KELO-62216 format. One line per 2 residues: number of its first residue (from 1); their letters; for each residue x negated, y negated, z negated of N, C-alpha, C. Coordinates in Angstrom, 1 decimal, padded with zeros to 4 digits, always signed. Example, Ala and Ser with C-alpha at 12.3 -4.5 7.8 and 13.67 -1.06 7.14 Angstrom:
BEGIN
1 = AS = -013.2:+005.7:-007.8:-012.3:+004.5:-007.8:-013.2:+003.3:-007.8  -012.8:+002.2:-007.1:-013.7:+001.1:-007.1:-012.9:+000.0:-007.9 $
***
This chain:
BEGIN
1 = MK = -000.9:+001.2:+000.0:+000.0:+000.0:+000.0:-000.9:-001.2:+000.0  -000.7:-002.1:+001.0:-001.5:-003.3:+001.1:-000.8:-004.5:+000.3 $
3 = PP = -001.7:-005.2:-000.4:-001.1:-006.4:-001.2:-000.8:-007.5:-000.2  +000.0:-008.5:-000.6:+000.2:-009.7:+000.2:-001.1:-010.4:+000.6 $
5 = PG = -001.1:-011.1:+001.7:-002.4:-011.8:+002.1:-002.9:-012.7:+001.0  -004.2:-012.6:+000.8:-004.8:-013.5:-000.2:-004.9:-012.8:-001.6 $
7 = ET = -004.2:-011.7:-001.8:-004.2:-011.0:-003.1:-005.2:-009.9:-003.0  -005.7:-009.5:-004.2:-006.7:-008.4:-004.2:-006.0:-007.3:-005.0 $
9 = MS = -006.4:-006.1:-004.7:-005.9:-004.9:-005.4:-006.9:-004.5:-006.5  -006.4:-003.8:-007.4:-007.3:-003.2:-008.5:-008.1:-002.1:-007.9 $
11 = SC = -009.2:-001.7:-008.5:-010.0:-000.6:-008.1:-010.0:+000.5:-009.1  -010.2:+001.7:-008.7:-010.3:+002.8:-009.6:-011.6:+002.7:-010.4 $
13 = PQ = -011.5:+002.8:-011.7:-012.7:+002.7:-012.5:-013.7:+003.9:-012.3  -013.2:+005.0:-011.7:-014.1:+006.2:-011.5:-014.8:+006.1:-010.1 $
15 = CG = -014.0:+005.9:-009.1:-014.6:+006.0:-007.7:-014.6:+004.6:-007.0  -013.9:+003.6:-007.5:-013.9:+002.3:-006.9:-012.9:+002.1:-005.7 $
17 = AK = -012.1:+003.2:-005.5:-011.1:+003.1:-004.4:-010.0:+002.0:-004.8  -009.5:+001.4:-003.8:-008.4:+000.4:-004.0:-007.1:+001.1:-004.5 $
19 = LA = -006.5:+000.5:-005.5:-005.3:+001.1:-006.0:-004.1:+000.3:-005.7  -003.0:+001.0:-005.4:-001.7:+000.3:-005.2:-001.2:-000.3:-006.5 $
21 = PG = -000.4:-001.4:-006.4:+000.1:-001.9:-007.7:+001.0:-000.9:-008.4  +000.8:-000.8:-009.7:+001.5:+000.2:-010.5:+001.0:+001.6:-010.5 $
23 = AT = +000.0:+001.9:-009.8:-000.6:+003.2:-009.6:-001.0:+003.7:-011.0  -000.8:+005.0:-011.3:-001.2:+005.6:-012.6:-002.3:+006.6:-012.3 $
25 = TC = -002.5:+007.0:-011.0:-003.5:+008.0:-010.6:-004.2:+007.5:-009.3  -005.5:+007.7:-009.3:-006.2:+007.3:-008.1:-005.9:+008.3:-007.0 $
27 = HA = -005.6:+007.8:-005.8:-005.3:+008.6:-004.6:-006.5:+009.3:-004.1  -007.7:+008.7:-004.3:-008.9:+009.2:-003.8:-009.6:+010.3:-004.6 $
29 = CG = -009.6:+010.1:-006.0:-010.3:+011.0:-006.8:-009.4:+011.7:-007.8  -008.2:+011.2:-008.0:-007.2:+011.9:-008.9:-007.4:+011.5:-010.3 $
31 = SS = -008.3:+010.6:-010.7:-008.5:+010.2:-012.1:-007.3:+009.3:-012.5  -007.1:+009.3:-013.8:-006.0:+008.5:-014.4:-006.4:+007.1:-014.5 $
33 = VL = -005.4:+006.2:-014.3:-005.6:+004.8:-014.3:-004.7:+004.2:-015.4  -005.4:+003.5:-016.3:-004.7:+002.9:-017.4:-004.0:+001.6:-017.1 $
35 = FT = -004.6:+000.9:-016.2:-004.1:-000.5:-015.9:-004.4:-000.8:-014.4  -003.4:-001.4:-013.8:-003.5:-001.8:-012.4:-003.3:-003.3:-012.4 $
37 = HV = -004.3:-004.1:-012.0:-004.2:-005.6:-012.0:-003.4:-006.0:-010.7  -002.3:-006.7:-010.9:-001.6:-007.3:-009.8:-001.6:-008.8:-009.9 $
39 = PH = -002.3:-009.4:-009.0:-002.4:-010.9:-009.1:-001.0:-011.5:-008.9  -000.8:-012.6:-009.5:+000.5:-013.4:-009.3:+000.5:-013.9:-007.9 $
41 = PH = +001.7:-013.9:-007.2:+001.8:-014.3:-005.8:+001.5:-015.8:-005.7  +001.6:-016.6:-006.7:+001.3:-018.0:-006.6:-000.1:-018.3:-006.4 $
43 = IA = -001.0:-017.4:-006.7:-002.4:-017.5:-006.6:-002.8:-017.7:-005.1  -002.3:-016.8:-004.2:-002.5:-016.9:-002.8:-001.9:-018.2:-002.2 $
45 = QR = -000.7:-018.6:-002.6:-000.1:-019.8:-002.1:-000.9:-021.0:-002.5  -001.4:-021.1:-003.8:-002.1:-022.2:-004.3:-003.4:-022.4:-003.5 $
47 = KH = -004.1:-021.3:-003.2:-005.3:-021.3:-002.4:-005.1:-022.1:-001.1  -004.0:-021.8:-000.4:-003.8:-022.4:+000.9:-003.3:-023.8:+000.8 $
49 = RG = -002.5:-024.1:-000.2:-001.7:-025.4:-000.3:-002.6:-026.5:-000.9  -003.2:-026.3:-002.0:-004.0:-027.3:-002.7:-003.0:-028.2:-003.5 $
51 = PV = -003.5:-029.2:-004.1:-002.6:-030.1:-004.9:-001.8:-031.0:-004.0  -000.6:-031.3:-004.5:+000.3:-032.2:-003.8:-000.2:-033.7:-004.0 $
53 = MR = -000.4:-034.4:-003.0:-000.8:-035.8:-003.1:+000.4:-036.7:-002.6  +000.3:-038.0:-002.9:+001.3:-038.9:-002.5:+001.5:-038.9:-001.0 $
55 = AD = +000.4:-038.8:-000.2:+000.5:-038.8:+001.3:+001.3:-037.6:+001.8  +001.3:-036.5:+001.0:+002.1:-035.3:+001.4:+003.6:-035.5:+001.3 $
57 = LR = +004.0:-036.5:+000.6:+005.4:-036.7:+000.3:+006.0:-037.7:+001.3  +005.2:-038.2:+002.2:+005.7:-039.2:+003.2:+006.6:-038.4:+004.2 $
59 = PH = +007.7:-039.1:+004.7:+008.6:-038.4:+005.6:+007.9:-038.2:+007.0  +008.0:-037.0:+007.5:+007.4:-036.6:+008.8:+008.4:-036.0:+009.8 $
61 = DN = +009.7:-036.2:+009.5:+010.7:-035.5:+010.2:+010.9:-036.0:+011.7  +010.9:-037.3:+011.9:+011.1:-037.8:+013.3:+010.3:-039.1:+013.5 $
63 = AI = +010.3:-039.5:+014.7:+009.5:-040.7:+015.1:+009.9:-041.9:+014.3  +011.2:-042.1:+014.1:+011.7:-043.3:+013.5:+011.3:-043.3:+012.0 $
65 = QR = +011.4:-042.2:+011.3:+010.9:-042.1:+009.9:+009.4:-042.4:+009.8  +008.7:-041.8:+010.8:+007.2:-042.1:+010.7:+006.9:-043.5:+011.0 $
67 = FN = +007.6:-044.1:+012.0:+007.4:-045.6:+012.3:+007.7:-046.4:+011.0  +008.9:-046.1:+010.4:+009.3:-046.9:+009.3:+008.3:-046.8:+008.1 $
69 = TF = +007.9:-045.6:+007.9:+006.9:-045.3:+006.9:+005.6:-046.1:+007.2  +005.2:-046.1:+008.4:+003.9:-046.8:+008.8:+004.1:-048.3:+008.6 $
71 = VA = +005.2:-048.9:+009.0:+005.4:-050.3:+008.8:+005.5:-050.6:+007.3  +006.2:-049.8:+006.6:+006.3:-050.1:+005.1:+005.0:-050.0:+004.4 $
73 = QK = +004.1:-049.1:+004.8:+002.8:-048.9:+004.2:+001.9:-050.1:+004.6  +002.0:-050.6:+005.8:+001.2:-051.7:+006.3:+001.7:-053.0:+005.5 $
75 = VT = +003.0:-053.2:+005.4:+003.5:-054.4:+004.7:+003.1:-054.3:+003.2  +003.3:-053.1:+002.6:+002.9:-052.9:+001.2:+001.4:-053.2:+001.0 $
77 = GA = +000.6:-052.7:+002.0:-000.8:-052.8:+001.9:-001.2:-054.3:+001.9  -000.5:-055.1:+002.8:-000.8:-056.5:+002.9:-000.3:-057.3:+001.7 $
79 = VG = +000.9:-057.0:+001.3:+001.5:-057.8:+000.2:+001.0:-057.3:-001.1  +000.6:-056.1:-001.2:+000.0:-055.6:-002.5:-001.4:-055.8:-002.7 $
81 = TM = -001.8:-057.0:-002.5:-003.2:-057.4:-002.8:-003.2:-058.7:-003.7  -004.2:-058.8:-004.5:-004.3:-060.0:-005.3:-004.5:-061.3:-004.4 $
83 = WC = -005.1:-061.1:-003.3:-005.2:-062.3:-002.4:-003.8:-062.8:-001.9  -002.9:-061.9:-001.7:-001.6:-062.2:-001.3:-000.9:-062.9:-002.5 $
85 = AY = -001.1:-062.4:-003.7:-000.5:-063.0:-004.9:-001.0:-064.4:-005.1  -002.3:-064.6:-004.8:-002.9:-066.0:-004.9:-002.2:-066.9:-003.9 $
87 = LF = -002.1:-066.4:-002.6:-001.4:-067.2:-001.6:+000.0:-067.5:-001.9  +000.7:-066.5:-002.5:+002.1:-066.8:-002.9:+002.2:-067.8:-004.0 $
89 = AI = +001.2:-067.8:-004.9:+001.2:-068.7:-006.0:+000.9:-070.1:-005.5  +000.0:-070.3:-004.5:-000.2:-071.6:-003.9:+001.0:-072.1:-003.2 $
91 = LA = +001.7:-071.2:-002.5:+002.9:-071.6:-001.8:+004.0:-072.0:-002.8  +004.1:-071.3:-003.9:+005.1:-071.6:-004.9:+004.7:-073.0:-005.6 $
93 = FI = +003.5:-073.2:-005.8:+003.1:-074.5:-006.5:+003.3:-075.7:-005.6  +003.3:-075.5:-004.3:+003.5:-076.6:-003.3:+005.0:-077.1:-003.6 $
95 = SL = +005.9:-076.2:-003.9:+007.3:-076.6:-004.1:+007.6:-077.0:-005.5  +006.6:-076.9:-006.4:+006.8:-077.2:-007.8:+007.2:-078.7:-008.1 $
97 = PE = +006.5:-079.6:-007.5:+007.0:-081.0:-007.7:+008.4:-081.3:-007.4  +008.9:-080.7:-006.3:+010.3:-080.9:-005.9:+011.2:-080.3:-006.9 $
99 = AV = +010.8:-079.1:-007.5:+011.6:-078.4:-008.5:+011.7:-079.3:-009.8  +010.6:-079.9:-010.2:+010.5:-080.7:-011.4:+011.4:-081.9:-011.2 $
101 = RG = +011.4:-082.5:-010.0:+012.3:-083.7:-009.8:+013.7:-083.3:-009.8  +014.0:-082.1:-009.5:+015.4:-081.6:-009.4:+016.1:-081.4:-010.8 $
103 = GT = +015.3:-081.4:-011.8:+015.8:-081.2:-013.1:+015.6:-079.8:-013.7  +016.2:-079.5:-014.9:+016.0:-078.3:-015.6:+016.5:-077.1:-014.8 $
105 = GT = +017.7:-077.2:-014.2:+018.3:-076.1:-013.5:+017.4:-075.7:-012.3  +017.0:-076.7:-011.5:+016.2:-076.5:-010.4:+014.8:-075.9:-010.8 $
107 = LI = +014.2:-076.4:-011.9:+013.0:-075.9:-012.3:+013.1:-074.4:-012.8  +014.2:-074.1:-013.5:+014.4:-072.7:-013.9:+014.6:-071.8:-012.7 $
109 = GW = +015.3:-072.3:-011.7:+015.5:-071.5:-010.5:+014.2:-071.3:-009.7  +013.4:-072.4:-009.7:+012.1:-072.3:-009.0:+011.2:-071.2:-009.7 $
111 = IA = +011.2:-071.2:-011.1:+010.4:-070.2:-011.8:+010.9:-068.8:-011.5  +012.2:-068.6:-011.6:+012.8:-067.3:-011.5:+012.7:-066.8:-010.0 $
113 = QT = +013.1:-067.6:-009.1:+013.3:-067.2:-007.7:+012.0:-067.3:-006.9  +011.3:-068.3:-007.1:+010.1:-068.6:-006.3:+008.9:-068.0:-006.9 $
115 = FL = +008.5:-068.5:-008.1:+007.2:-068.1:-008.6:+007.2:-066.6:-009.0  +008.2:-066.2:-009.9:+008.2:-064.8:-010.4:+008.3:-063.8:-009.2 $
117 = QL = +009.3:-064.1:-008.4:+009.5:-063.1:-007.3:+008.4:-063.0:-006.3  +007.9:-064.1:-005.9:+006.7:-064.1:-005.0:+005.5:-063.6:-005.6 $
119 = VL = +005.1:-064.2:-006.7:+003.7:-063.8:-007.2:+003.7:-062.5:-007.9  +004.7:-062.3:-008.8:+004.7:-061.0:-009.6:+005.0:-059.8:-008.7 $
121 = LS = +005.7:-060.0:-007.6:+005.9:-058.9:-006.7:+004.6:-058.3:-006.2  +003.7:-059.2:-005.7:+002.4:-058.7:-005.2:+001.6:-058.1:-006.3 $
123 = II = +001.6:-058.7:-007.5:+000.8:-058.2:-008.6:+001.3:-056.8:-009.0  +002.6:-056.6:-009.1:+003.2:-055.3:-009.4:+002.8:-054.3:-008.4 $
125 = IV = +002.8:-054.6:-007.1:+002.4:-053.7:-006.1:+001.0:-053.3:-006.2  +000.1:-054.2:-006.6:-001.3:-053.9:-006.8:-001.4:-052.9:-008.0 $
127 = GQ = -000.6:-053.2:-009.0:-000.7:-052.3:-010.2:-000.1:-050.9:-009.8  +000.9:-050.8:-009.0:+001.4:-049.5:-008.6:+000.4:-048.8:-007.7 $
129 = KV = -000.3:-049.5:-006.9:-001.3:-048.8:-006.0:-002.4:-048.2:-006.9  -002.8:-049.0:-007.9:-003.8:-048.5:-008.9:-003.3:-047.3:-009.6 $
131 = DG = -002.1:-047.4:-010.1:-001.5:-046.3:-010.8:-001.3:-045.0:-010.0  -000.9:-045.2:-008.7:-000.8:-044.1:-007.8:-002.1:-043.4:-007.5 $
133 = AA = -003.2:-044.2:-007.3:-004.5:-043.6:-007.1:-004.9:-042.9:-008.3  -004.7:-043.4:-009.5:-005.0:-042.7:-010.7:-004.2:-041.4:-010.9 $
135 = SD = -003.0:-041.5:-010.5:-002.1:-040.3:-010.6:-002.6:-039.2:-009.6  -003.0:-039.6:-008.4:-003.6:-038.6:-007.5:-004.8:-038.0:-008.0 $
137 = KR = -005.7:-038.8:-008.6:-006.9:-038.3:-009.2:-006.6:-037.3:-010.3  -005.7:-037.7:-011.2:-005.3:-036.8:-012.3:-004.7:-035.5:-011.7 $
139 = AL = -003.9:-035.5:-010.7:-003.4:-034.3:-010.1:-004.5:-033.5:-009.5  -005.5:-034.1:-008.9:-006.6:-033.3:-008.3:-007.4:-032.7:-009.5 $
141 = DT = -007.7:-033.5:-010.5:-008.4:-033.0:-011.7:-007.7:-031.8:-012.3  -006.4:-031.9:-012.5:-005.6:-030.8:-013.0:-005.6:-029.6:-012.1 $
143 = YN = -005.5:-029.8:-010.8:-005.6:-028.7:-009.9:-007.0:-028.0:-010.0  -008.1:-028.8:-010.1:-009.4:-028.2:-010.2:-009.6:-027.5:-011.5 $
145 = DA = -009.0:-028.1:-012.6:-009.0:-027.4:-013.9:-008.3:-026.0:-013.8  -007.2:-026.0:-013.2:-006.4:-024.7:-013.0:-007.2:-023.7:-012.2 $
147 = EA = -007.9:-024.3:-011.1:-008.7:-023.4:-010.3:-009.9:-022.8:-011.1  -010.5:-023.6:-012.0:-011.6:-023.1:-012.8:-011.1:-022.0:-013.8 $
149 = VL = -009.9:-022.3:-014.4:-009.3:-021.3:-015.3:-009.0:-020.0:-014.6  -008.4:-020.1:-013.4:-008.1:-018.9:-012.6:-009.4:-018.2:-012.3 $
151 = HE = -010.4:-018.9:-011.9:-011.7:-018.2:-011.6:-012.2:-017.5:-012.8  -012.2:-018.1:-014.0:-012.6:-017.5:-015.2:-011.8:-016.2:-015.5 $
153 = AM = -010.5:-016.3:-015.3:-009.6:-015.2:-015.6:-009.9:-014.0:-014.6  -010.2:-014.3:-013.4:-010.6:-013.3:-012.4:-012.0:-012.7:-012.8 $
155 = QI = -012.9:-013.5:-013.3:-014.2:-013.0:-013.8:-013.9:-012.0:-015.0  -013.0:-012.4:-015.9:-012.7:-011.5:-017.0:-012.1:-010.2:-016.5 $
157 = QE = -011.2:-010.3:-015.5:-010.6:-009.1:-014.9:-011.7:-008.2:-014.3  -012.7:-008.8:-013.6:-013.8:-008.0:-013.1:-014.6:-007.3:-014.2 $
159 = HL = -014.8:-008.1:-015.2:-015.6:-007.6:-016.4:-014.9:-006.4:-017.0  -013.6:-006.6:-017.2:-012.8:-005.5:-017.8:-012.8:-004.2:-016.9 $
161 = AA = -012.7:-004.5:-015.6:-012.8:-003.3:-014.6:-014.1:-002.6:-014.7  -015.2:-003.4:-014.9:-016.5:-002.7:-015.0:-016.6:-002.0:-016.3 $
163 = QD = -016.0:-002.5:-017.4:-016.0:-001.8:-018.7:-015.1:-000.5:-018.6  -014.0:-000.6:-017.9:-013.1:+000.6:-017.7:-013.9:+001.7:-017.0 $
165 = KV = -014.8:+001.3:-016.0:-015.5:+002.3:-015.3:-016.5:+003.0:-016.2  -017.2:+002.2:-017.0:-018.2:+002.8:-018.0:-017.4:+003.7:-019.0 $
167 = LT = -016.3:+003.2:-019.5:-015.6:+004.0:-020.5:-015.1:+005.3:-019.9  -014.6:+005.2:-018.7:-014.1:+006.4:-018.0:-015.2:+007.4:-017.8 $
169 = EL = -016.4:+006.9:-017.4:-017.6:+007.8:-017.3:-017.9:+008.5:-018.6  -017.9:+007.7:-019.7:-018.3:+008.2:-021.0:-017.3:+009.2:-021.5 $
171 = IG = -016.0:+009.0:-021.2:-014.9:+009.9:-021.6:-015.1:+011.2:-020.8  -015.4:+011.1:-019.5:-015.7:+012.3:-018.7:-016.9:+013.1:-019.2 $
173 = EL = -017.9:+012.4:-019.6:-019.1:+013.1:-020.1:-018.8:+013.8:-021.4  -018.0:+013.1:-022.3:-017.6:+013.7:-023.6:-016.8:+015.0:-023.4 $
175 = RR = -015.9:+014.9:-022.4:-015.0:+016.1:-022.1:-015.8:+017.2:-021.6  -016.9:+016.9:-020.8:-017.7:+018.0:-020.2:-018.6:+018.6:-021.3 $
177 = MR = -019.0:+017.8:-022.3:-019.8:+018.3:-023.4:-019.1:+019.1:-024.4  -017.8:+018.9:-024.5:-016.9:+019.6:-025.5:-016.8:+021.0:-025.1 $
179 = PA = -017.1:+021.9:-026.1:-017.0:+023.3:-025.8:-015.5:+023.7:-025.6  -015.3:+024.6:-024.6:-014.0:+025.1:-024.3:-013.3:+025.9:-025.3 $
***
């Protein structure tokens, strides 16, 4: 029985033959098998897929979605810079004297609608870009940590298989030494 692609089968501790999942006896040498390692199916999938990044979540269904995503990313990239925030602040301050002459209501409207919306929008986008990049890095680090833990677990599995082989050989020798 072949395992799914990317998975490995356990080996017989006596002869090293590949064992089918759940096998209790080796088909090659007939020795008893105490444990058959069956890797989780997610292992093979994870090897091919890798960590999910923000770029993977962009729509790719049709040309209109790809175009809209492209335009949105370009506008966000341009507006989401501190230079754009400085430019918006300068533009907002140009209209400040007019707002002051208009009275309290006009000044409050200028603060809320002009300054806050123009300037803070760009600053928030910059912060979101930084947070997104940090999130992608954390996701990659977590993925690499999981990869390392999986590697260590596979090393332990190989070590246990090697110990099983030695123990099986010792048990066989003891049985041969025991008088009938």
